[in-house]
N, C-alpha and C positions, 0 to 999 in steps of 0.2 A: 504494500500500500504506500502511495506517495502522499506525504502530508503537505498542506498548503497553508497560506496565510490565514485562511478562514478557520483552520483547525486549532490555531493557537488561542490560548485564553488571555494572554497579556495584551494590553492595549498601549504599552509604553514603548513599542519598537519604532525605530526609524526604518524606512524602506527606500531602497534605491529606485529611482524612476526606471521604468522598463526600457525606454529608449536610451541607448548609449551606456547602459549599466554593464558591469562585468558579471557574467553568469558564473556562479560557483558550480564547478563540476569536478569530477575525479574524486580523489581521496582527500581527507583533511591534510593540510600541509602546515608549514611553519608560518603561514600568513597570520598576522595579528588577529586575535579574536575579540570581537566587541559584543558583549552580552546584550546590548541594546539594539543591535543590528538584526532585524527580523530575518533578513536573507541568510545571515550566517547561522542563526539559531536553527532555522529550518534545514539548512545544509547539514549541520551536525546531526540533527535528529534523523533526517533521511539517510545519512551515511550509516548511522547506527542501525536503523531499521533494515538495511540490506543484509545485515549479519544475523538477524533474528527471524526465524520462521514464524509466521503469523503474528507479526508485530501489530499491536492494536492502537487505536486512538487514545485509549486510557494510558498506555505505556508511553506514547509520544508526549502526552500532557504531563506525565510524571517526569520525563526527561526535561521538559520545559521548566517545570517546578524546580528540579535540581539545579538547572543552570541559573534560574532567576534568584533562588533563595539560598543555595548552598555552595555554589561554585566559589572556591577560594580566590581571593583577589590576585594572588601571585601567579595564577595560571594565565598565560599570555597568548599561546598559539592554538590554532584549531586542533592540531595534533595532541596537544596537552589536554585540551577540553575533552576530546574524544576518548583518550586513554583514561582520564579521570572518570568519565561517565561509565566506561566499561567496568572499572573497578568498583565504583559506587553502586551501580545497579545490581551488583552481585551481593551486596550487603543488605541486611534487613532495613526496612523503611526508616528513614530519618524521622525523628519525632519533633 
């Protein structure tokens, strides 16, 4: 399942205009990650979803919550965020 802007719960994101914007494709890289950039948040969630069979909307929203509320400030790159999500998602739910 591919997640879109309409699937996110947060309304605080900035969005790149469609025309002339850089489309995020491929794998997470060392590109700087901005937790307030909706395009990057979706890119990371969709990248993660490709690794999980039957990834659901509820799981995508959980990833969004983890990024919004729990992502450590020191994590700077897409790759770091992706790896942190993989590690964090295997732990019991954060309270």
